N, CA, C and O atoms as a GROMACS GRO file, in nm:
protein
  572
    1UNK      N    1   5.872  -0.125  -1.383
    1UNK     CA    2   5.768  -0.188  -1.440
    1UNK      C    3   5.820  -0.233  -1.580
    1UNK      O    4   5.901  -0.324  -1.599
    2UNK      N    5   5.758  -0.152  -1.682
    2UNK     CA    6   5.797  -0.201  -1.809
    2UNK      C    7   5.894  -0.099  -1.881
    2UNK      O    8   5.927   0.007  -1.829
    3UNK      N    9   5.931  -0.138  -1.992
    3UNK     CA   10   6.042  -0.040  -2.005
    3UNK      C   11   5.965   0.061  -2.055
    3UNK      O   12   5.980   0.165  -1.992
    4UNK      N   13   5.870   0.069  -2.165
    4UNK     CA   14   5.765   0.208  -2.218
    4UNK      C   15   5.746   0.236  -2.119
    4UNK      O   16   5.750   0.148  -2.034
    5UNK      N   17   5.715   0.373  -2.080
    5UNK     CA   18   5.621   0.447  -2.014
    5UNK      C   19   5.522   0.449  -2.023
    5UNK      O   20   5.443   0.418  -1.934
    6UNK      N   21   5.478   0.504  -2.188
    6UNK     CA   22   5.336   0.442  -2.211
    6UNK      C   23   5.271   0.304  -2.147
    6UNK      O   24   5.166   0.312  -2.084
    7UNK      N   25   5.326   0.203  -2.162
    7UNK     CA   26   5.311   0.084  -2.108
    7UNK      C   27   5.259   0.076  -1.957
    7UNK      O   28   5.162   0.011  -1.918
    8UNK      N   29   5.345   0.159  -1.879
    8UNK     CA   30   5.333   0.195  -1.780
    8UNK      C   31   5.200   0.254  -1.679
    8UNK      O   32   5.139   0.220  -1.577
    9UNK      N   33   5.200   0.380  -1.796
    9UNK     CA   34   5.052   0.455  -1.780
    9UNK      C   35   4.943   0.404  -1.792
    9UNK      O   36   4.863   0.434  -1.704
   10UNK      N   37   4.900   0.316  -1.892
   10UNK     CA   38   4.825   0.218  -1.920
   10UNK      C   39   4.783   0.081  -1.829
   10UNK      O   40   4.675   0.027  -1.803
   11UNK      N   41   4.893   0.058  -1.801
   11UNK     CA   42   4.847  -0.038  -1.670
   11UNK      C   43   4.794   0.024  -1.578
   11UNK      O   44   4.695  -0.034  -1.533
   12UNK      N   45   4.825   0.143  -1.521
   12UNK     CA   46   4.814   0.183  -1.414
   12UNK      C   47   4.673   0.226  -1.428
   12UNK      O   48   4.589   0.193  -1.345
   13UNK      N   49   4.636   0.322  -1.569
   13UNK     CA   50   4.498   0.389  -1.577
   13UNK      C   51   4.402   0.214  -1.589
   13UNK      O   52   4.289   0.208  -1.539
   14UNK      N   53   4.462   0.089  -1.655
   14UNK     CA   54   4.366  -0.017  -1.636
   14UNK      C   55   4.331  -0.040  -1.512
   14UNK      O   56   4.212  -0.047  -1.482
   15UNK      N   57   4.437  -0.057  -1.417
   15UNK     CA   58   4.426  -0.081  -1.224
   15UNK      C   59   4.358   0.001  -1.196
   15UNK      O   60   4.274  -0.028  -1.110
   16UNK      N   61   4.357   0.150  -1.252
   16UNK     CA   62   4.273   0.248  -1.138
   16UNK      C   63   4.090   0.201  -1.212
   16UNK      O   64   3.993   0.165  -1.145
   17UNK      N   65   4.094   0.212  -1.310
   17UNK     CA   66   3.960   0.171  -1.390
   17UNK      C   67   3.897   0.050  -1.278
   17UNK      O   68   3.814   0.062  -1.188
   18UNK      N   69   3.962  -0.049  -1.320
   18UNK     CA   70   3.914  -0.159  -1.240
   18UNK      C   71   3.845  -0.143  -1.072
   18UNK      O   72   3.740  -0.166  -1.013
   19UNK      N   73   3.954  -0.100  -1.049
   19UNK     CA   74   3.932  -0.082  -0.871
   19UNK      C   75   3.797   0.034  -0.868
   19UNK      O   76   3.705   0.031  -0.786
   20UNK      N   77   3.808   0.114  -0.958
   20UNK     CA   78   3.690   0.234  -0.970
   20UNK      C   79   3.521   0.147  -1.003
   20UNK      O   80   3.418   0.198  -0.958
   21UNK      N   81   3.518   0.047  -1.066
   21UNK     CA   82   3.410  -0.012  -1.082
   21UNK      C   83   3.416  -0.149  -1.008
   21UNK      O   84   3.352  -0.246  -1.050
   22UNK      N   85   3.487  -0.155  -0.907
   22UNK     CA   86   3.480  -0.224  -0.777
   22UNK      C   87   3.399  -0.164  -0.684
   22UNK      O   88   3.310  -0.221  -0.620
   23UNK      N   89   3.438  -0.023  -0.676
   23UNK     CA   90   3.413   0.055  -0.623
   23UNK      C   91   3.259   0.107  -0.619
   23UNK      O   92   3.188   0.108  -0.519
   24UNK      N   93   3.228   0.145  -0.735
   24UNK     CA   94   3.100   0.212  -0.804
   24UNK      C   95   2.995   0.077  -0.777
   24UNK      O   96   2.885   0.102  -0.728
   25UNK      N   97   3.025  -0.048  -0.807
   25UNK     CA   98   2.952  -0.176  -0.815
   25UNK      C   99   2.900  -0.192  -0.659
   25UNK      O  100   2.786  -0.190  -0.613
   26UNK      N  101   3.038  -0.208  -0.591
   26UNK     CA  102   2.988  -0.172  -0.421
   26UNK      C  103   2.897  -0.101  -0.362
   26UNK      O  104   2.827  -0.148  -0.272
   27UNK      N  105   2.884   0.042  -0.414
   27UNK     CA  106   2.802   0.127  -0.343
   27UNK      C  107   2.670   0.071  -0.418
   27UNK      O  108   2.581   0.059  -0.334
   28UNK      N  109   2.626   0.031  -0.552
   28UNK     CA  110   2.509   0.050  -0.591
   28UNK      C  111   2.494  -0.100  -0.550
   28UNK      O  112   2.392  -0.122  -0.615
   29UNK      N  113   2.516  -0.192  -0.503
   29UNK     CA  114   2.453  -0.287  -0.479
   29UNK      C  115   2.431  -0.250  -0.291
   29UNK      O  116   2.352  -0.313  -0.220
   30UNK      N  117   2.486  -0.180  -0.262
   30UNK     CA  118   2.443  -0.178  -0.111
   30UNK      C  119   2.351  -0.101  -0.143
   30UNK      O  120   2.256  -0.173  -0.110
   31UNK      N  121   2.302  -0.002  -0.186
   31UNK     CA  122   2.198   0.112  -0.185
   31UNK      C  123   2.061  -0.029  -0.255
   31UNK      O  124   1.972  -0.054  -0.173
   32UNK      N  125   2.054  -0.083  -0.351
   32UNK     CA  126   2.012  -0.168  -0.391
   32UNK      C  127   1.967  -0.241  -0.282
   32UNK      O  128   1.847  -0.232  -0.256
   33UNK      N  129   2.042  -0.318  -0.208
   33UNK     CA  130   1.983  -0.388  -0.078
   33UNK      C  131   1.965  -0.297   0.066
   33UNK      O  132   1.899  -0.365   0.144
   34UNK      N  133   1.998  -0.185   0.116
   34UNK     CA  134   1.941  -0.113   0.170
   34UNK      C  135   1.810  -0.075   0.138
   34UNK      O  136   1.741  -0.035   0.231
   35UNK      N  137   1.753  -0.081   0.010
   35UNK     CA  138   1.626  -0.006  -0.055
   35UNK      C  139   1.499  -0.114  -0.009
   35UNK      O  140   1.385  -0.094   0.031
   36UNK      N  141   1.616  -0.296  -0.045
   36UNK     CA  142   1.502  -0.417  -0.017
   36UNK      C  143   1.447  -0.375   0.165
   36UNK      O  144   1.331  -0.358   0.204
   37UNK      N  145   1.600  -0.365   0.263
   37UNK     CA  146   1.535  -0.377   0.366
   37UNK      C  147   1.451  -0.275   0.432
   37UNK      O  148   1.372  -0.302   0.523
   38UNK      N  149   1.470  -0.152   0.381
   38UNK     CA  150   1.367  -0.068   0.440
   38UNK      C  151   1.243  -0.060   0.428
   38UNK      O  152   1.183   0.028   0.489
   39UNK      N  153   1.173  -0.155   0.343
   39UNK     CA  154   1.019  -0.126   0.334
   39UNK      C  155   0.960  -0.104   0.446
   39UNK      O  156   1.007  -0.120   0.558
   40UNK      N  157   0.823  -0.056   0.407
   40UNK     CA  158   0.742   0.015   0.518
   40UNK      C  159   0.726  -0.086   0.636
   40UNK      O  160   0.694  -0.204   0.620
   41UNK      N  161   0.751  -0.030   0.752
   41UNK     CA  162   0.760  -0.112   0.890
   41UNK      C  163   0.619  -0.156   0.949
   41UNK      O  164   0.538  -0.065   0.930
   42UNK      N  165   0.568  -0.252   1.007
   42UNK     CA  166   0.404  -0.277   1.000
   42UNK      C  167   0.370  -0.165   1.136
   42UNK      O  168   0.260  -0.110   1.148
   43UNK      N  169   0.465  -0.148   1.218
   43UNK     CA  170   0.450  -0.039   1.326
   43UNK      C  171   0.413   0.092   1.269
   43UNK      O  172   0.316   0.154   1.314
   44UNK      N  173   0.482   0.135   1.177
   44UNK     CA  174   0.426   0.272   1.073
   44UNK      C  175   0.290   0.213   0.983
   44UNK      O  176   0.211   0.298   0.943
   45UNK      N  177   0.275   0.128   0.964
   45UNK     CA  178   0.176   0.102   0.856
   45UNK      C  179   0.024   0.138   0.990
   45UNK      O  180  -0.042   0.242   0.994
   46UNK      N  181   0.010   0.012   1.085
   46UNK     CA  182  -0.039   0.024   1.208
   46UNK      C  183  -0.082   0.136   1.290
   46UNK      O  184  -0.195   0.159   1.334
   47UNK      N  185   0.048   0.213   1.307
   47UNK     CA  186   0.042   0.352   1.378
   47UNK      C  187   0.047   0.520   1.307
   47UNK      O  188   0.051   0.633   1.357
   48UNK      N  189   0.043   0.467   1.166
   48UNK     CA  190   0.057   0.594   1.113
   48UNK      C  191  -0.018   0.632   0.956
   48UNK      O  192  -0.030   0.740   0.900
   49UNK      N  193  -0.072   0.462   0.905
   49UNK     CA  194  -0.113   0.489   0.733
   49UNK      C  195  -0.249   0.402   0.754
   49UNK      O  196  -0.299   0.361   0.649
   50UNK      N  197  -0.322   0.363   0.885
   50UNK     CA  198  -0.437   0.289   0.866
   50UNK      C  199  -0.490   0.338   0.965
   50UNK      O  200  -0.438   0.382   1.068
   51UNK      N  201  -0.695   0.326   0.906
   51UNK     CA  202  -0.804   0.400   1.013
   51UNK      C  203  -0.864   0.298   1.001
   51UNK      O  204  -0.859   0.244   0.891
   52UNK      N  205  -0.947   0.233   1.115
   52UNK     CA  206  -1.038   0.150   1.090
   52UNK      C  207  -1.154   0.225   1.066
   52UNK      O  208  -1.150   0.347   1.084
   53UNK      N  209  -1.254   0.171   1.027
   53UNK     CA  210  -1.370   0.209   0.992
   53UNK      C  211  -1.476   0.212   1.134
   53UNK      O  212  -1.564   0.298   1.138
   54UNK      N  213  -1.465   0.150   1.207
   54UNK     CA  214  -1.569   0.087   1.303
   54UNK      C  215  -1.640  -0.022   1.224
   54UNK      O  216  -1.626  -0.042   1.104
   55UNK      N  217  -1.735  -0.103   1.324
   55UNK     CA  218  -1.857  -0.168   1.310
   55UNK      C  219  -1.962  -0.051   1.238
   55UNK      O  220  -2.015   0.051   1.281
   56UNK      N  221  -1.965  -0.139   1.070
   56UNK     CA  222  -2.108  -0.115   1.037
   56UNK      C  223  -2.181  -0.192   0.982
   56UNK      O  224  -2.137  -0.288   0.919
   57UNK      N  225  -2.320  -0.163   0.996
   57UNK     CA  226  -2.392  -0.220   1.013
   57UNK      C  227  -2.533  -0.180   0.919
   57UNK      O  228  -2.595  -0.076   0.945
   58UNK      N  229  -2.576  -0.269   0.813
   58UNK     CA  230  -2.666  -0.230   0.706
   58UNK      C  231  -2.755  -0.338   0.657
   58UNK      O  232  -2.734  -0.459   0.658
   59UNK      N  233  -2.882  -0.257   0.602
   59UNK     CA  234  -2.924  -0.376   0.563
   59UNK      C  235  -2.876  -0.383   0.365
   59UNK      O  236  -2.814  -0.295   0.304
   60UNK      N  237  -2.924  -0.500   0.313
   60UNK     CA  238  -2.870  -0.554   0.166
   60UNK      C  239  -2.980  -0.597   0.098
   60UNK      O  240  -3.088  -0.551   0.136
   61UNK      N  241  -2.978  -0.662   0.023
   61UNK     CA  242  -3.094  -0.658  -0.097
   61UNK      C  243  -3.176  -0.807  -0.039
   61UNK      O  244  -3.094  -0.894  -0.010
   62UNK      N  245  -3.278  -0.837  -0.025
   62UNK     CA  246  -3.332  -0.988  -0.004
   62UNK      C  247  -3.352  -0.981   0.174
   62UNK      O  248  -3.310  -1.074   0.244
   63UNK      N  249  -3.411  -0.880   0.224
   63UNK     CA  250  -3.442  -0.858   0.346
   63UNK      C  251  -3.272  -0.944   0.402
   63UNK      O  252  -3.273  -1.065   0.379
   64UNK      N  253  -3.193  -0.913   0.440
   64UNK     CA  254  -3.083  -0.922   0.480
   64UNK      C  255  -3.037  -0.829   0.556
   64UNK      O  256  -3.094  -0.720   0.543
   65UNK      N  257  -2.902  -0.839   0.679
   65UNK     CA  258  -2.818  -0.758   0.744
   65UNK      C  259  -2.687  -0.780   0.685
   65UNK      O  260  -2.656  -0.884   0.626
   66UNK      N  261  -2.629  -0.703   0.698
   66UNK     CA  262  -2.402  -0.716   0.728
   66UNK      C  263  -2.357  -0.646   0.774
   66UNK      O  264  -2.378  -0.528   0.746
   67UNK      N  265  -2.282  -0.678   0.857
   67UNK     CA  266  -2.188  -0.631   0.980
   67UNK      C  267  -2.085  -0.641   0.938
   67UNK      O  268  -2.029  -0.751   0.941
   68UNK      N  269  -2.011  -0.503   0.872
   68UNK     CA  270  -1.836  -0.496   0.758
   68UNK      C  271  -1.775  -0.413   0.891
   68UNK      O  272  -1.845  -0.346   0.967
   69UNK      N  273  -1.632  -0.432   0.903
   69UNK     CA  274  -1.578  -0.363   0.994
   69UNK      C  275  -1.458  -0.328   0.902
   69UNK      O  276  -1.382  -0.419   0.932
   70UNK      N  277  -1.393  -0.253   0.809
   70UNK     CA  278  -1.250  -0.235   0.739
   70UNK      C  279  -1.114  -0.140   0.799
   70UNK      O  280  -1.125  -0.029   0.851
   71UNK      N  281  -1.000  -0.208   0.778
   71UNK     CA  282  -0.898  -0.112   0.782
   71UNK      C  283  -0.857  -0.040   0.686
   71UNK      O  284  -0.849  -0.111   0.586
   72UNK      N  285  -0.820   0.093   0.659
   72UNK     CA  286  -0.800   0.134   0.481
   72UNK      C  287  -0.659   0.223   0.578
   72UNK      O  288  -0.638   0.300   0.672
   73UNK      N  289  -0.584   0.134   0.458
   73UNK     CA  290  -0.413   0.187   0.452
   73UNK      C  291  -0.440   0.276   0.370
   73UNK      O  292  -0.493   0.256   0.261
   74UNK      N  293  -0.396   0.418   0.429
   74UNK     CA  294  -0.346   0.507   0.299
   74UNK      C  295  -0.187   0.553   0.280
   74UNK      O  296  -0.089   0.504   0.335
   75UNK      N  297  -0.192   0.657   0.190
   75UNK     CA  298  -0.058   0.644   0.147
   75UNK      C  299   0.054   0.746   0.195
   75UNK      O  300   0.167   0.754   0.148
   76UNK      N  301  -0.004   0.830   0.308
   76UNK     CA  302   0.080   0.935   0.391
   76UNK      C  303   0.001   0.986   0.526
   76UNK      O  304  -0.122   0.989   0.532
   77UNK      N  305   0.092   1.029   0.639
   77UNK     CA  306  -0.006   1.013   0.757
   77UNK      C  307  -0.086   1.153   0.746
   77UNK      O  308  -0.160   1.194   0.835
   78UNK      N  309  -0.058   1.224   0.616
   78UNK     CA  310  -0.182   1.379   0.603
   78UNK      C  311  -0.336   1.299   0.561
   78UNK      O  312  -0.450   1.327   0.599
   79UNK      N  313  -0.277   1.161   0.446
   79UNK     CA  314  -0.419   1.112   0.407
   79UNK      C  315  -0.519   1.056   0.522
   79UNK      O  316  -0.641   1.071   0.531
   80UNK      N  317  -0.420   0.978   0.618
   80UNK     CA  318  -0.474   0.921   0.763
   80UNK      C  319  -0.566   1.043   0.807
   80UNK      O  320  -0.684   1.018   0.831
   81UNK      N  321  -0.533   1.135   0.815
   81UNK     CA  322  -0.538   1.259   0.928
   81UNK      C  323  -0.708   1.260   0.863
   81UNK      O  324  -0.807   1.218   0.922
   82UNK      N  325  -0.703   1.323   0.716
   82UNK     CA  326  -0.808   1.338   0.677
   82UNK      C  327  -0.899   1.223   0.608
   82UNK      O  328  -0.983   1.251   0.523
   83UNK      N  329  -0.871   1.080   0.657
   83UNK     CA  330  -0.966   1.023   0.652
   83UNK      C  331  -1.036   0.949   0.751
   83UNK      O  332  -1.100   0.845   0.733
   84UNK      N  333  -1.015   1.025   0.884
   84UNK     CA  334  -0.993   1.020   1.010
   84UNK      C  335  -1.157   1.148   0.973
   84UNK      O  336  -1.277   1.139   0.946
   85UNK      N  337  -1.098   1.209   0.986
   85UNK     CA  338  -1.175   1.373   0.945
   85UNK      C  339  -1.296   1.314   0.833
   85UNK      O  340  -1.388   1.395   0.833
   86UNK      N  341  -1.313   1.243   0.774
   86UNK     CA  342  -1.387   1.180   0.644
   86UNK      C  343  -1.510   1.078   0.658
   86UNK      O  344  -1.601   1.048   0.580
   87UNK      N  345  -1.466   1.019   0.834
   87UNK     CA  346  -1.552   0.872   0.852
   87UNK      C  347  -1.640   0.897   0.822
   87UNK      O  348  -1.686   0.788   0.789
   88UNK      N  349  -1.739   0.991   0.799
   88UNK     CA  350  -1.923   0.949   0.791
   88UNK      C  351  -1.876   0.952   0.632
   88UNK      O  352  -1.944   0.861   0.583
   89UNK      N  353  -1.800   1.006   0.530
   89UNK     CA  354  -1.835   0.993   0.401
   89UNK      C  355  -1.783   0.852   0.368
   89UNK      O  356  -1.821   0.809   0.259
   90UNK      N  357  -1.685   0.754   0.457
   90UNK     CA  358  -1.654   0.658   0.426
   90UNK      C  359  -1.768   0.538   0.446
   90UNK      O  360  -1.788   0.433   0.385
   91UNK      N  361  -1.839   0.609   0.572
   91UNK     CA  362  -1.922   0.516   0.594
   91UNK      C  363  -2.053   0.535   0.513
   91UNK      O  364  -2.133   0.443   0.497
   92UNK      N  365  -2.064   0.613   0.480
   92UNK     CA  366  -2.166   0.655   0.373
   92UNK      C  367  -2.149   0.552   0.225
   92UNK      O  368  -2.227   0.493   0.150
   93UNK      N  369  -2.014   0.567   0.234
   93UNK     CA  370  -1.955   0.465   0.084
   93UNK      C  371  -1.963   0.369   0.056
   93UNK      O  372  -1.985   0.312  -0.051
   94UNK      N  373  -1.927   0.314   0.243
   94UNK     CA  374  -1.949   0.163   0.232
   94UNK      C  375  -2.093   0.095   0.243
   94UNK      O  376  -2.116  -0.014   0.190
   95UNK      N  377  -2.177   0.159   0.308
   95UNK     CA  378  -2.360   0.154   0.319
   95UNK      C  379  -2.382   0.165   0.152
   95UNK      O  380  -2.459   0.071   0.130
   96UNK      N  381  -2.359   0.222   0.041
   96UNK     CA  382  -2.399   0.248  -0.100
   96UNK      C  383  -2.355   0.128  -0.132
   96UNK      O  384  -2.428   0.035  -0.166
   97UNK      N  385  -2.200   0.122  -0.122
   97UNK     CA  386  -2.148  -0.012  -0.234
   97UNK      C  387  -2.268  -0.141  -0.165
   97UNK      O  388  -2.363  -0.191  -0.225
   98UNK      N  389  -2.223  -0.170  -0.019
   98UNK     CA  390  -2.311  -0.285  -0.011
   98UNK      C  391  -2.488  -0.272  -0.028
   98UNK      O  392  -2.552  -0.364  -0.079
   99UNK      N  393  -2.523  -0.203   0.000
   99UNK     CA  394  -2.674  -0.196  -0.022
   99UNK      C  395  -2.768  -0.245  -0.148
   99UNK      O  396  -2.882  -0.292  -0.154
  100UNK      N  397  -2.642  -0.205  -0.271
  100UNK     CA  398  -2.695  -0.326  -0.426
  100UNK      C  399  -2.655  -0.448  -0.415
  100UNK      O  400  -2.697  -0.513  -0.511
  101UNK      N  401  -2.601  -0.502  -0.352
  101UNK     CA  402  -2.512  -0.624  -0.346
  101UNK      C  403  -2.642  -0.763  -0.296
  101UNK      O  404  -2.723  -0.717  -0.215
  102UNK      N  405  -2.659  -0.861  -0.320
  102UNK     CA  406  -2.711  -0.966  -0.215
  102UNK      C  407  -2.617  -1.064  -0.122
  102UNK      O  408  -2.501  -1.054  -0.163
  103UNK      N  409  -2.625  -1.143  -0.027
  103UNK     CA  410  -2.537  -1.216   0.015
  103UNK      C  411  -2.449  -1.325  -0.065
  103UNK      O  412  -2.336  -1.370  -0.043
  104UNK      N  413  -2.570  -1.358  -0.195
  104UNK     CA  414  -2.485  -1.467  -0.212
  104UNK      C  415  -2.282  -1.343  -0.306
  104UNK      O  416  -2.178  -1.406  -0.324
  105UNK      N  417  -2.288  -1.208  -0.338
  105UNK     CA  418  -2.213  -1.136  -0.406
  105UNK      C  419  -2.081  -1.156  -0.312
  105UNK      O  420  -1.965  -1.162  -0.351
  106UNK      N  421  -2.128  -1.166  -0.183
  106UNK     CA  422  -2.051  -1.149  -0.021
  106UNK      C  423  -2.004  -1.292  -0.014
  106UNK      O  424  -1.898  -1.285   0.048
  107UNK      N  425  -2.017  -1.367  -0.032
  107UNK     CA  426  -1.991  -1.543   0.007
  107UNK      C  427  -1.826  -1.540  -0.034
  107UNK      O  428  -1.760  -1.480   0.052
  108UNK      N  429  -1.749  -1.589  -0.143
  108UNK     CA  430  -1.644  -1.626  -0.166
  108UNK      C  431  -1.541  -1.508  -0.148
  108UNK      O  432  -1.585  -1.394  -0.132
  109UNK      N  433  -1.404  -1.532  -0.149
  109UNK     CA  434  -1.302  -1.420  -0.144
  109UNK      C  435  -1.324  -1.327  -0.271
  109UNK      O  436  -1.301  -1.206  -0.260
  110UNK      N  437  -1.360  -1.368  -0.363
  110UNK     CA  438  -1.378  -1.305  -0.478
  110UNK      C  439  -1.493  -1.181  -0.507
  110UNK      O  440  -1.501  -1.084  -0.583
  111UNK      N  441  -1.566  -1.237  -0.410
  111UNK     CA  442  -1.665  -1.139  -0.374
  111UNK      C  443  -1.622  -1.039  -0.258
  111UNK      O  444  -1.673  -0.928  -0.247
  112UNK      N  445  -1.526  -1.086  -0.176
  112UNK     CA  446  -1.448  -0.974  -0.056
  112UNK      C  447  -1.419  -0.892  -0.116
  112UNK      O  448  -1.451  -0.774  -0.102
  113UNK      N  449  -1.330  -0.957  -0.220
  113UNK     CA  450  -1.148  -0.846  -0.314
  113UNK      C  451  -1.261  -0.778  -0.373
  113UNK      O  452  -1.250  -0.658  -0.352
  114UNK      N  453  -1.387  -0.813  -0.450
  114UNK     CA  454  -1.467  -0.687  -0.533
  114UNK      C  455  -1.481  -0.587  -0.429
  114UNK      O  456  -1.436  -0.476  -0.457
  115UNK      N  457  -1.517  -0.599  -0.349
  115UNK     CA  458  -1.612  -0.477  -0.219
  115UNK      C  459  -1.486  -0.451  -0.197
  115UNK      O  460  -1.496  -0.328  -0.199
  116UNK      N  461  -1.365  -0.472  -0.175
  116UNK     CA  462  -1.253  -0.387  -0.077
  116UNK      C  463  -1.247  -0.310  -0.227
  116UNK      O  464  -1.264  -0.189  -0.216
  117UNK      N  465  -1.223  -0.363  -0.383
  117UNK     CA  466  -1.170  -0.287  -0.446
  117UNK      C  467  -1.284  -0.167  -0.479
  117UNK      O  468  -1.252  -0.051  -0.503
  118UNK      N  469  -1.398  -0.207  -0.476
  118UNK     CA  470  -1.516  -0.031  -0.518
  118UNK      C  471  -1.499   0.020  -0.415
  118UNK      O  472  -1.487   0.141  -0.437
  119UNK      N  473  -1.487  -0.013  -0.250
  119UNK     CA  474  -1.446   0.097  -0.163
  119UNK      C  475  -1.338   0.154  -0.150
  119UNK      O  476  -1.322   0.262  -0.092
  120UNK      N  477  -1.253   0.088  -0.199
  120UNK     CA  478  -1.101   0.185  -0.243
  120UNK      C  479  -1.097   0.281  -0.301
  120UNK      O  480  -1.043   0.390  -0.281
  121UNK      N  481  -1.210   0.205  -0.448
  121UNK     CA  482  -1.170   0.339  -0.547
  121UNK      C  483  -1.318   0.486  -0.513
  121UNK      O  484  -1.306   0.603  -0.549
  122UNK      N  485  -1.420   0.437  -0.452
  122UNK     CA  486  -1.498   0.537  -0.417
  122UNK      C  487  -1.425   0.635  -0.329
  122UNK      O  488  -1.426   0.755  -0.357
  123UNK      N  489  -1.342   0.576  -0.190
  123UNK     CA  490  -1.291   0.639  -0.106
  123UNK      C  491  -1.174   0.761  -0.164
  123UNK      O  492  -1.169   0.882  -0.145
  124UNK      N  493  -1.110   0.691  -0.222
  124UNK     CA  494  -1.004   0.747  -0.316
  124UNK      C  495  -1.075   0.885  -0.418
  124UNK      O  496  -1.020   0.986  -0.462
  125UNK      N  497  -1.164   0.855  -0.426
  125UNK     CA  498  -1.245   1.002  -0.491
  125UNK      C  499  -1.277   1.087  -0.414
  125UNK      O  500  -1.285   1.198  -0.466
  126UNK      N  501  -1.304   1.081  -0.285
  126UNK     CA  502  -1.336   1.176  -0.222
  126UNK      C  503  -1.189   1.219  -0.156
  126UNK      O  504  -1.202   1.332  -0.109
  127UNK      N  505  -1.056   1.168  -0.136
  127UNK     CA  506  -0.952   1.222  -0.069
  127UNK      C  507  -0.881   1.286  -0.154
  127UNK      O  508  -0.874   1.280  -0.277
  128UNK      N  509  -0.805   1.377  -0.039
  128UNK     CA  510  -0.730   1.465  -0.166
  128UNK      C  511  -0.596   1.492  -0.070
  128UNK      O  512  -0.530   1.578  -0.129
  129UNK      N  513  -0.541   1.460   0.032
  129UNK     CA  514  -0.429   1.433   0.058
  129UNK      C  515  -0.338   1.294   0.040
  129UNK      O  516  -0.260   1.260   0.128
  130UNK      N  517  -0.356   1.222  -0.078
  130UNK     CA  518  -0.279   1.106  -0.025
  130UNK      C  519  -0.438   1.024  -0.091
  130UNK      O  520  -0.554   1.065  -0.097
  131UNK      N  521  -0.359   0.868  -0.140
  131UNK     CA  522  -0.488   0.784  -0.164
  131UNK      C  523  -0.446   0.649  -0.113
  131UNK      O  524  -0.330   0.610  -0.099
  132UNK      N  525  -0.573   0.576  -0.083
  132UNK     CA  526  -0.602   0.471  -0.060
  132UNK      C  527  -0.491   0.330  -0.120
  132UNK      O  528  -0.505   0.297  -0.238
  133UNK      N  529  -0.399   0.265  -0.044
  133UNK     CA  530  -0.365   0.202  -0.066
  133UNK      C  531  -0.425   0.046  -0.056
  133UNK      O  532  -0.418  -0.015  -0.162
  134UNK      N  533  -0.465  -0.005   0.022
  134UNK     CA  534  -0.529  -0.100   0.061
  134UNK      C  535  -0.630  -0.117   0.150
  134UNK      O  536  -0.598  -0.095   0.266
  135UNK      N  537  -0.772  -0.159   0.127
  135UNK     CA  538  -0.882  -0.188   0.230
  135UNK      C  539  -0.876  -0.336   0.256
  135UNK      O  540  -0.866  -0.429   0.175
  136UNK      N  541  -0.887  -0.335   0.396
  136UNK     CA  542  -0.884  -0.499   0.433
  136UNK      C  543  -1.022  -0.495   0.520
  136UNK      O  544  -1.063  -0.417   0.606
  137UNK      N  545  -1.077  -0.610   0.463
  137UNK     CA  546  -1.178  -0.664   0.593
  137UNK      C  547  -1.147  -0.739   0.639
  137UNK      O  548  -1.107  -0.842   0.585
  138UNK      N  549  -1.155  -0.709   0.807
  138UNK     CA  550  -1.157  -0.721   0.927
  138UNK      C  551  -1.279  -0.784   0.965
  138UNK      O  552  -1.276  -0.889   1.030
  139UNK      N  553  -1.392  -0.728   0.932
  139UNK     CA  554  -1.473  -0.829   0.968
  139UNK      C  555  -1.600  -0.861   0.899
  139UNK      O  556  -1.647  -0.757   0.853
  140UNK      N  557  -1.674  -0.962   0.873
  140UNK     CA  558  -1.773  -0.984   0.769
  140UNK      C  559  -1.891  -1.046   0.848
  140UNK      O  560  -1.859  -1.153   0.898
  141UNK      N  561  -1.985  -1.018   0.866
  141UNK     CA  562  -2.114  -1.096   0.913
  141UNK      C  563  -2.192  -1.066   0.806
  141UNK      O  564  -2.194  -0.951   0.761
  142UNK      N  565  -2.313  -1.230   0.716
  142UNK     CA  566  -2.433  -1.132   0.667
  142UNK      C  567  -2.537  -1.253   0.715
  142UNK      O  568  -2.527  -1.375   0.722
  143UNK      N  569  -2.631  -1.164   0.743
  143UNK     CA  570  -2.757  -1.249   0.779
  143UNK      C  571  -2.868  -1.266   0.708
  143UNK      O  572  -2.958  -1.338   0.752
   0.00000   0.00000   0.00000
């Protein structure tokens, strides 16, 4: 191809480096796109990572009652099994948390978000085989 043997070798090495770079780029890009599409499936979340607290009714400040229901999402299947066994502690944590609140504390989105955060911290405190990733309020009635 070229008159000099060194130029032929240099040209071949440059072509190999370019092809290698393209191959590496392809594999990296493919792994990143696979990671984005592999997010946790909703069926996996519902069936293996979420625990329903069931209806919890208790009194709060000012002679009012509250009825609550939460779905608690955890980080692993083992954590879900443990949380199901600790359901009495979850209900206790909810009752302790809301007993000091007033109806005004729980009326807006900020109040619900704060309640979910407090419950998450309390439940996470006694959970040993994983962590609470999210607390969802599925029912809230204040009377």
